[in-house]
LUMTOR-955792 format. One record per residue: residue in one letter; chain; x, y, z of N, C-alpha, C in turn; residue number from 1. Coordinates in steps of 0.2 Angstrom, whole numbers, plus 5000, padded with zeros to 4 digits. Layout:
REM LUMTOR-955792
<aa: A | ch: A | nx: X | ny: Y | nz: Z | cax: X | cay: Y | caz: Z | cx: X | cy: Y | cz: Z | i: NUM>
...
REM end
This chain:
REM LUMTOR-955792
<aa: M | ch: A | nx: 4792 | ny: 4726 | nz: 5888 | cax: 4789 | cay: 4733 | caz: 5886 | cx: 4783 | cy: 4731 | cz: 5882 | i: 1>
<aa: K | ch: A | nx: 4777 | ny: 4732 | nz: 5883 | cax: 4771 | cay: 4731 | caz: 5880 | cx: 4770 | cy: 4739 | cz: 5875 | i: 2>
<aa: S | ch: A | nx: 4772 | ny: 4743 | nz: 5877 | cax: 4770 | cay: 4751 | caz: 5874 | cx: 4776 | cy: 4755 | cz: 5874 | i: 3>
<aa: S | ch: A | nx: 4775 | ny: 4760 | nz: 5870 | cax: 4780 | cay: 4765 | caz: 5870 | cx: 4778 | cy: 4771 | cz: 5872 | i: 4>
<aa: S | ch: A | nx: 4782 | ny: 4776 | nz: 5876 | cax: 4778 | cay: 4782 | caz: 5878 | cx: 4782 | cy: 4787 | cz: 5878 | i: 5>
<aa: M | ch: A | nx: 4779 | ny: 4793 | nz: 5877 | cax: 4783 | cay: 4800 | caz: 5876 | cx: 4780 | cy: 4805 | cz: 5881 | i: 6>
<aa: N | ch: A | nx: 4785 | ny: 4808 | nz: 5885 | cax: 4783 | cay: 4814 | caz: 5889 | cx: 4783 | cy: 4821 | cz: 5886 | i: 7>
<aa: T | ch: A | nx: 4778 | ny: 4824 | nz: 5886 | cax: 4777 | cay: 4830 | caz: 5883 | cx: 4775 | cy: 4836 | cz: 5889 | i: 8>
<aa: Q | ch: A | nx: 4775 | ny: 4842 | nz: 5887 | cax: 4773 | cay: 4847 | caz: 5892 | cx: 4766 | cy: 4846 | cz: 5895 | i: 9>
<aa: M | ch: A | nx: 4762 | ny: 4842 | nz: 5890 | cax: 4754 | cay: 4842 | caz: 5893 | cx: 4754 | cy: 4836 | cz: 5897 | i: 10>
<aa: G | ch: A | nx: 4759 | ny: 4831 | nz: 5897 | cax: 4758 | cay: 4824 | caz: 5900 | cx: 4761 | cy: 4819 | cz: 5896 | i: 11>
<aa: S | ch: A | nx: 4760 | ny: 4813 | nz: 5897 | cax: 4762 | cay: 4806 | caz: 5895 | cx: 4758 | cy: 4804 | cz: 5889 | i: 12>
<aa: I | ch: A | nx: 4761 | ny: 4802 | nz: 5883 | cax: 4757 | cay: 4798 | caz: 5879 | cx: 4760 | cy: 4791 | cz: 5878 | i: 13>
<aa: V | ch: A | nx: 4755 | ny: 4787 | nz: 5879 | cax: 4757 | cay: 4779 | caz: 5878 | cx: 4754 | cy: 4776 | cz: 5872 | i: 14>
<aa: I | ch: A | nx: 4759 | ny: 4774 | nz: 5868 | cax: 4756 | cay: 4770 | caz: 5862 | cx: 4757 | cy: 4762 | cz: 5863 | i: 15>
<aa: N | ch: A | nx: 4753 | ny: 4758 | nz: 5862 | cax: 4754 | cay: 4751 | caz: 5863 | cx: 4757 | cy: 4748 | cz: 5858 | i: 16>
<aa: K | ch: A | nx: 4762 | ny: 4743 | nz: 5857 | cax: 4766 | cay: 4742 | caz: 5852 | cx: 4761 | cy: 4737 | cz: 5846 | i: 17>
<aa: E | ch: A | nx: 4756 | ny: 4736 | nz: 5849 | cax: 4752 | cay: 4731 | caz: 5844 | cx: 4748 | cy: 4736 | cz: 5840 | i: 18>
<aa: V | ch: A | nx: 4748 | ny: 4743 | nz: 5841 | cax: 4744 | cay: 4749 | caz: 5837 | cx: 4749 | cy: 4750 | cz: 5832 | i: 19>
<aa: I | ch: A | nx: 4755 | ny: 4752 | nz: 5834 | cax: 4760 | cay: 4752 | caz: 5829 | cx: 4761 | cy: 4747 | cz: 5824 | i: 20>
<aa: A | ch: A | nx: 4761 | ny: 4741 | nz: 5827 | cax: 4763 | cay: 4734 | caz: 5821 | cx: 4757 | cy: 4735 | cz: 5817 | i: 21>
<aa: Q | ch: A | nx: 4750 | ny: 4736 | nz: 5820 | cax: 4744 | cay: 4736 | caz: 5816 | cx: 4745 | cy: 4741 | cz: 5809 | i: 22>
<aa: Y | ch: A | nx: 4747 | ny: 4747 | nz: 5812 | cax: 4746 | cay: 4752 | caz: 5807 | cx: 4753 | cy: 4752 | cz: 5802 | i: 23>
<aa: A | ch: A | nx: 4758 | ny: 4749 | nz: 5805 | cax: 4763 | cay: 4748 | caz: 5800 | cx: 4762 | cy: 4743 | cz: 5795 | i: 24>
<aa: G | ch: A | nx: 4759 | ny: 4737 | nz: 5797 | cax: 4756 | cay: 4732 | caz: 5794 | cx: 4752 | cy: 4734 | cz: 5788 | i: 25>
<aa: T | ch: A | nx: 4748 | ny: 4739 | nz: 5788 | cax: 4742 | cay: 4742 | caz: 5785 | cx: 4746 | cy: 4746 | cz: 5779 | i: 26>
<aa: V | ch: A | nx: 4750 | ny: 4749 | nz: 5782 | cax: 4754 | cay: 4753 | caz: 5776 | cx: 4758 | cy: 4749 | cz: 5772 | i: 27>
<aa: A | ch: A | nx: 4762 | ny: 4744 | nz: 5775 | cax: 4766 | cay: 4739 | caz: 5771 | cx: 4761 | cy: 4735 | cz: 5766 | i: 28>
<aa: T | ch: A | nx: 4756 | ny: 4733 | nz: 5767 | cax: 4752 | cay: 4730 | caz: 5762 | cx: 4750 | cy: 4734 | cz: 5757 | i: 29>
<aa: E | ch: A | nx: 4749 | ny: 4740 | nz: 5758 | cax: 4748 | cay: 4745 | caz: 5753 | cx: 4753 | cy: 4747 | cz: 5748 | i: 30>
<aa: C | ch: A | nx: 4760 | ny: 4744 | nz: 5750 | cax: 4765 | cay: 4745 | caz: 5745 | cx: 4765 | cy: 4740 | cz: 5738 | i: 31>
<aa: F | ch: A | nx: 4767 | ny: 4742 | nz: 5733 | cax: 4767 | cay: 4739 | caz: 5727 | cx: 4772 | cy: 4733 | cz: 5729 | i: 32>
<aa: G | ch: A | nx: 4770 | ny: 4726 | nz: 5725 | cax: 4774 | cay: 4722 | caz: 5727 | cx: 4774 | cy: 4718 | cz: 5733 | i: 33>
<aa: I | ch: A | nx: 4770 | ny: 4719 | nz: 5738 | cax: 4768 | cay: 4717 | caz: 5744 | cx: 4762 | cy: 4712 | cz: 5744 | i: 34>
<aa: V | ch: A | nx: 4764 | ny: 4706 | nz: 5744 | cax: 4757 | cay: 4701 | caz: 5744 | cx: 4753 | cy: 4703 | cz: 5752 | i: 35>
<aa: G | ch: A | nx: 4757 | ny: 4702 | nz: 5757 | cax: 4754 | cay: 4702 | caz: 5763 | cx: 4760 | cy: 4700 | cz: 5768 | i: 36>
<aa: M | ch: A | nx: 4758 | ny: 4700 | nz: 5775 | cax: 4763 | cay: 4699 | caz: 5780 | cx: 4763 | cy: 4692 | cz: 5780 | i: 37>
<aa: A | ch: A | nx: 4769 | ny: 4689 | nz: 5783 | cax: 4770 | cay: 4681 | caz: 5784 | cx: 4770 | cy: 4679 | cz: 5791 | i: 38>
<aa: G | ch: A | nx: 4768 | ny: 4673 | nz: 5793 | cax: 4768 | cay: 4671 | caz: 5800 | cx: 4772 | cy: 4664 | cz: 5799 | i: 39>
<aa: V | ch: A | nx: 4776 | ny: 4665 | nz: 5803 | cax: 4783 | cay: 4660 | caz: 5803 | cx: 4781 | cy: 4655 | cz: 5810 | i: 40>
<aa: N | ch: A | nx: 4780 | ny: 4648 | nz: 5808 | cax: 4780 | cay: 4644 | caz: 5814 | cx: 4787 | cy: 4642 | cz: 5815 | i: 41>
<aa: M | ch: A | nx: 4790 | ny: 4644 | nz: 5821 | cax: 4798 | cay: 4641 | caz: 5822 | cx: 4797 | cy: 4635 | cz: 5823 | i: 42>
<aa: K | ch: A | nx: 4794 | ny: 4631 | nz: 5825 | cax: 4793 | cay: 4624 | caz: 5827 | cx: 4794 | cy: 4619 | cz: 5821 | i: 43>
<aa: D | ch: A | nx: 4790 | ny: 4621 | nz: 5815 | cax: 4790 | cay: 4617 | caz: 5810 | cx: 4793 | cy: 4622 | cz: 5803 | i: 44>
<aa: G | ch: A | nx: 4795 | ny: 4628 | nz: 5804 | cax: 4798 | cay: 4631 | caz: 5799 | cx: 4794 | cy: 4633 | cz: 5794 | i: 45>
<aa: L | ch: A | nx: 4787 | ny: 4633 | nz: 5794 | cax: 4783 | cay: 4634 | caz: 5789 | cx: 4781 | cy: 4641 | cz: 5789 | i: 46>
<aa: V | ch: A | nx: 4780 | ny: 4644 | nz: 5783 | cax: 4777 | cay: 4651 | caz: 5782 | cx: 4770 | cy: 4651 | cz: 5779 | i: 47>
<aa: R | ch: A | nx: 4766 | ny: 4655 | nz: 5781 | cax: 4759 | cay: 4656 | caz: 5778 | cx: 4758 | cy: 4663 | cz: 5779 | i: 48>
<aa: L | ch: A | nx: 4753 | ny: 4665 | nz: 5774 | cax: 4751 | cay: 4671 | caz: 5773 | cx: 4745 | cy: 4673 | cz: 5778 | i: 49>
<aa: L | ch: A | nx: 4747 | ny: 4679 | nz: 5782 | cax: 4742 | cay: 4680 | caz: 5787 | cx: 4736 | cy: 4684 | cz: 5784 | i: 50>
<aa: K | ch: A | nx: 4730 | ny: 4684 | nz: 5787 | cax: 4724 | cay: 4687 | caz: 5785 | cx: 4725 | cy: 4693 | cz: 5787 | i: 51>
<aa: K | ch: A | nx: 4721 | ny: 4698 | nz: 5784 | cax: 4722 | cay: 4705 | caz: 5785 | cx: 4720 | cy: 4707 | cz: 5793 | i: 52>
<aa: D | ch: A | nx: 4715 | ny: 4703 | nz: 5796 | cax: 4715 | cay: 4705 | caz: 5803 | cx: 4721 | cy: 4703 | cz: 5809 | i: 53>
<aa: S | ch: A | nx: 4726 | ny: 4700 | nz: 5805 | cax: 4731 | cay: 4698 | caz: 5810 | cx: 4738 | cy: 4698 | cz: 5807 | i: 54>
<aa: I | ch: A | nx: 4738 | ny: 4705 | nz: 5803 | cax: 4745 | cay: 4707 | caz: 5800 | cx: 4750 | cy: 4709 | cz: 5805 | i: 55>
<aa: A | ch: A | nx: 4747 | ny: 4711 | nz: 5811 | cax: 4752 | cay: 4713 | caz: 5816 | cx: 4757 | cy: 4707 | cz: 5818 | i: 56>
<aa: R | ch: A | nx: 4755 | ny: 4701 | nz: 5818 | cax: 4759 | cay: 4696 | caz: 5820 | cx: 4765 | cy: 4695 | cz: 5815 | i: 57>
<aa: G | ch: A | nx: 4765 | ny: 4697 | nz: 5810 | cax: 4771 | cay: 4697 | caz: 5806 | cx: 4775 | cy: 4704 | cz: 5806 | i: 58>
<aa: I | ch: A | nx: 4776 | ny: 4707 | nz: 5812 | cax: 4779 | cay: 4713 | caz: 5813 | cx: 4781 | cy: 4713 | cz: 5820 | i: 59>
<aa: A | ch: A | nx: 4788 | ny: 4713 | nz: 5821 | cax: 4790 | cay: 4714 | caz: 5828 | cx: 4792 | cy: 4722 | cz: 5829 | i: 60>
<aa: V | ch: A | nx: 4789 | ny: 4724 | nz: 5834 | cax: 4791 | cay: 4732 | caz: 5835 | cx: 4795 | cy: 4732 | cz: 5842 | i: 61>
<aa: S | ch: A | nx: 4801 | ny: 4735 | nz: 5843 | cax: 4804 | cay: 4737 | caz: 5848 | cx: 4806 | cy: 4743 | cz: 5848 | i: 62>
<aa: L | ch: A | nx: 4808 | ny: 4746 | nz: 5855 | cax: 4810 | cay: 4752 | caz: 5856 | cx: 4817 | cy: 4752 | cz: 5860 | i: 63>
<aa: K | ch: A | nx: 4821 | ny: 4757 | nz: 5856 | cax: 4827 | cay: 4757 | caz: 5860 | cx: 4830 | cy: 4763 | cz: 5859 | i: 64>
<aa: N | ch: A | nx: 4832 | ny: 4766 | nz: 5864 | cax: 4834 | cay: 4773 | caz: 5865 | cx: 4828 | cy: 4779 | cz: 5862 | i: 65>
<aa: N | ch: A | nx: 4822 | ny: 4777 | nz: 5863 | cax: 4817 | cay: 4781 | caz: 5861 | cx: 4816 | cy: 4781 | cz: 5854 | i: 66>
<aa: K | ch: A | nx: 4818 | ny: 4775 | nz: 5851 | cax: 4818 | cay: 4777 | caz: 5844 | cx: 4816 | cy: 4769 | cz: 5841 | i: 67>
<aa: L | ch: A | nx: 4811 | ny: 4769 | nz: 5837 | cax: 4808 | cay: 4762 | caz: 5835 | cx: 4812 | cy: 4757 | cz: 5831 | i: 68>
<aa: I | ch: A | nx: 4811 | ny: 4752 | nz: 5831 | cax: 4816 | cay: 4747 | caz: 5827 | cx: 4810 | cy: 4742 | cz: 5825 | i: 69>
<aa: L | ch: A | nx: 4808 | ny: 4741 | nz: 5818 | cax: 4803 | cay: 4737 | caz: 5815 | cx: 4805 | cy: 4731 | cz: 5811 | i: 70>
<aa: D | ch: A | nx: 4803 | ny: 4725 | nz: 5813 | cax: 4805 | cay: 4720 | caz: 5808 | cx: 4799 | cy: 4717 | cz: 5804 | i: 71>
<aa: F | ch: A | nx: 4798 | ny: 4717 | nz: 5799 | cax: 4794 | cay: 4714 | caz: 5794 | cx: 4795 | cy: 4708 | cz: 5791 | i: 72>
<aa: H | ch: A | nx: 4790 | ny: 4703 | nz: 5792 | cax: 4791 | cay: 4697 | caz: 5789 | cx: 4786 | cy: 4697 | cz: 5783 | i: 73>
<aa: V | ch: A | nx: 4789 | ny: 4698 | nz: 5777 | cax: 4783 | cay: 4699 | caz: 5771 | cx: 4784 | cy: 4693 | cz: 5767 | i: 74>
<aa: I | ch: A | nx: 4779 | ny: 4692 | nz: 5762 | cax: 4777 | cay: 4688 | caz: 5756 | cx: 4777 | cy: 4693 | cz: 5749 | i: 75>
<aa: V | ch: A | nx: 4781 | ny: 4693 | nz: 5745 | cax: 4782 | cay: 4697 | caz: 5741 | cx: 4780 | cy: 4693 | cz: 5733 | i: 76>
<aa: A | ch: A | nx: 4777 | ny: 4698 | nz: 5728 | cax: 4775 | cay: 4695 | caz: 5722 | cx: 4780 | cy: 4693 | cz: 5717 | i: 77>
<aa: Y | ch: A | nx: 4778 | ny: 4688 | nz: 5714 | cax: 4783 | cay: 4685 | caz: 5709 | cx: 4784 | cy: 4690 | cz: 5703 | i: 78>
<aa: G | ch: A | nx: 4791 | ny: 4690 | nz: 5702 | cax: 4793 | cay: 4695 | caz: 5696 | cx: 4793 | cy: 4701 | cz: 5697 | i: 79>
<aa: V | ch: A | nx: 4793 | ny: 4704 | nz: 5704 | cax: 4796 | cay: 4711 | caz: 5704 | cx: 4802 | cy: 4711 | cz: 5708 | i: 80>
<aa: S | ch: A | nx: 4805 | ny: 4716 | nz: 5708 | cax: 4812 | cay: 4718 | caz: 5711 | cx: 4811 | cy: 4718 | cz: 5718 | i: 81>
<aa: I | ch: A | nx: 4814 | ny: 4714 | nz: 5722 | cax: 4814 | cay: 4713 | caz: 5729 | cx: 4818 | cy: 4720 | cz: 5731 | i: 82>
<aa: L | ch: A | nx: 4823 | ny: 4722 | nz: 5729 | cax: 4826 | cay: 4728 | caz: 5731 | cx: 4821 | cy: 4735 | cz: 5731 | i: 83>
<aa: A | ch: A | nx: 4818 | ny: 4736 | nz: 5724 | cax: 4814 | cay: 4741 | caz: 5723 | cx: 4807 | cy: 4739 | cz: 5728 | i: 84>
<aa: V | ch: A | nx: 4805 | ny: 4734 | nz: 5729 | cax: 4799 | cay: 4733 | caz: 5734 | cx: 4802 | cy: 4735 | cz: 5741 | i: 85>
<aa: S | ch: A | nx: 4807 | ny: 4733 | nz: 5743 | cax: 4809 | cay: 4735 | caz: 5750 | cx: 4811 | cy: 4742 | cz: 5751 | i: 86>
<aa: D | ch: A | nx: 4814 | ny: 4745 | nz: 5746 | cax: 4815 | cay: 4752 | caz: 5746 | cx: 4808 | cy: 4756 | cz: 5746 | i: 87>
<aa: N | ch: A | nx: 4803 | ny: 4754 | nz: 5742 | cax: 4797 | cay: 4758 | caz: 5744 | cx: 4794 | cy: 4756 | cz: 5750 | i: 88>
<aa: L | ch: A | nx: 4794 | ny: 4750 | nz: 5752 | cax: 4791 | cay: 4749 | caz: 5759 | cx: 4795 | cy: 4753 | cz: 5765 | i: 89>
<aa: I | ch: A | nx: 4802 | ny: 4753 | nz: 5765 | cax: 4804 | cay: 4757 | caz: 5769 | cx: 4803 | cy: 4765 | cz: 5770 | i: 90>
<aa: D | ch: A | nx: 4802 | ny: 4767 | nz: 5764 | cax: 4801 | cay: 4775 | caz: 5763 | cx: 4794 | cy: 4775 | cz: 5766 | i: 91>
<aa: S | ch: A | nx: 4790 | ny: 4772 | nz: 5764 | cax: 4782 | cay: 4773 | caz: 5765 | cx: 4781 | cy: 4772 | cz: 5773 | i: 92>
<aa: V | ch: A | nx: 4783 | ny: 4766 | nz: 5775 | cax: 4783 | cay: 4764 | caz: 5782 | cx: 4786 | cy: 4770 | cz: 5786 | i: 93>
<aa: K | ch: A | nx: 4792 | ny: 4772 | nz: 5785 | cax: 4795 | cay: 4777 | caz: 5789 | cx: 4792 | cy: 4783 | cz: 5789 | i: 94>
<aa: Y | ch: A | nx: 4790 | ny: 4786 | nz: 5783 | cax: 4786 | cay: 4793 | caz: 5783 | cx: 4780 | cy: 4792 | cz: 5788 | i: 95>
<aa: K | ch: A | nx: 4775 | ny: 4787 | nz: 5786 | cax: 4769 | cay: 4787 | caz: 5788 | cx: 4769 | cy: 4786 | cz: 5796 | i: 96>
<aa: V | ch: A | nx: 4773 | ny: 4780 | nz: 5799 | cax: 4774 | cay: 4779 | caz: 5805 | cx: 4776 | cy: 4784 | cz: 5809 | i: 97>
<aa: E | ch: A | nx: 4782 | ny: 4787 | nz: 5807 | cax: 4784 | cay: 4794 | caz: 5811 | cx: 4779 | cy: 4798 | cz: 5812 | i: 98>
<aa: A | ch: A | nx: 4775 | ny: 4800 | nz: 5806 | cax: 4769 | cay: 4805 | caz: 5806 | cx: 4764 | cy: 4802 | cz: 5811 | i: 99>
<aa: F | ch: A | nx: 4763 | ny: 4797 | nz: 5810 | cax: 4757 | cay: 4794 | caz: 5814 | cx: 4758 | cy: 4794 | cz: 5823 | i: 100>
<aa: T | ch: A | nx: 4764 | ny: 4791 | nz: 5825 | cax: 4767 | cay: 4791 | caz: 5831 | cx: 4771 | cy: 4796 | cz: 5834 | i: 101>
<aa: G | ch: A | nx: 4774 | ny: 4800 | nz: 5830 | cax: 4778 | cay: 4806 | caz: 5832 | cx: 4785 | cy: 4802 | cz: 5835 | i: 102>
<aa: I | ch: A | nx: 4786 | ny: 4796 | nz: 5834 | cax: 4792 | cay: 4794 | caz: 5837 | cx: 4797 | cy: 4791 | cz: 5830 | i: 103>
<aa: E | ch: A | nx: 4803 | ny: 4793 | nz: 5830 | cax: 4808 | cay: 4791 | caz: 5825 | cx: 4810 | cy: 4785 | cz: 5824 | i: 104>
<aa: I | ch: A | nx: 4810 | ny: 4783 | nz: 5818 | cax: 4812 | cay: 4776 | caz: 5817 | cx: 4819 | cy: 4774 | cz: 5815 | i: 105>
<aa: E | ch: A | nx: 4823 | ny: 4771 | nz: 5819 | cax: 4829 | cay: 4769 | caz: 5819 | cx: 4832 | cy: 4765 | cz: 5813 | i: 106>
<aa: K | ch: A | nx: 4828 | ny: 4759 | nz: 5813 | cax: 4829 | cay: 4755 | caz: 5808 | cx: 4822 | cy: 4751 | cz: 5807 | i: 107>
<aa: I | ch: A | nx: 4822 | ny: 4747 | nz: 5800 | cax: 4818 | cay: 4745 | caz: 5798 | cx: 4822 | cy: 4738 | cz: 5795 | i: 108>
<aa: N | ch: A | nx: 4820 | ny: 4732 | nz: 5797 | cax: 4823 | cay: 4726 | caz: 5795 | cx: 4816 | cy: 4723 | cz: 5790 | i: 109>
<aa: I | ch: A | nx: 4819 | ny: 4720 | nz: 5784 | cax: 4813 | cay: 4717 | caz: 5781 | cx: 4816 | cy: 4709 | cz: 5779 | i: 110>
<aa: F | ch: A | nx: 4812 | ny: 4705 | nz: 5781 | cax: 4814 | cay: 4697 | caz: 5780 | cx: 4809 | cy: 4694 | cz: 5774 | i: 111>
<aa: V | ch: A | nx: 4811 | ny: 4692 | nz: 5769 | cax: 4806 | cay: 4690 | caz: 5763 | cx: 4806 | cy: 4683 | cz: 5765 | i: 112>
<aa: E | ch: A | nx: 4800 | ny: 4681 | nz: 5768 | cax: 4799 | cay: 4674 | caz: 5768 | cx: 4796 | cy: 4670 | cz: 5763 | i: 113>
<aa: G | ch: A | nx: 4794 | ny: 4673 | nz: 5758 | cax: 4791 | cay: 4669 | caz: 5751 | cx: 4789 | cy: 4673 | cz: 5747 | i: 114>
<aa: V | ch: A | nx: 4787 | ny: 4670 | nz: 5741 | cax: 4786 | cay: 4673 | caz: 5735 | cx: 4780 | cy: 4670 | cz: 5732 | i: 115>
<aa: R | ch: A | nx: 4775 | ny: 4674 | nz: 5731 | cax: 4768 | cay: 4672 | caz: 5728 | cx: 4767 | cy: 4674 | cz: 5721 | i: 116>
<aa: V | ch: A | nx: 4763 | ny: 4670 | nz: 5717 | cax: 4761 | cay: 4672 | caz: 5711 | cx: 4754 | cy: 4676 | cz: 5711 | i: 117>
<aa: I | ch: A | nx: 4753 | ny: 4682 | nz: 5710 | cax: 4746 | cay: 4686 | caz: 5710 | cx: 4743 | cy: 4684 | cz: 5703 | i: 118>
<aa: D | ch: A | nx: 4736 | ny: 4683 | nz: 5705 | cax: 4732 | cay: 4681 | caz: 5700 | cx: 4729 | cy: 4687 | cz: 5697 | i: 119>
REM end
């Protein structure tokens, strides 16, 4: 399934999962302590920081029982509390993505793939 849809009294609304991933990635990179999204190469096991125009590849979006499940692969800043960064990311993304799409978020999974020192 490449998109999620809702039926309203006026008709159907279809939102491409890529749009949700792009928006969620933009919200996530604005959070304190997040350096960026991570791209994981399954073949080599290498992790790299994704550029701003490809942050959607660091997020997996799935729809289950008309609720969103988001998986974030992130790189965090060195020296910050991962728990505090994760809580901030969950709160921000849940509020903004639900307001943007009108679809409830069931679960947000965060996979910390690396740590970077910010200059």
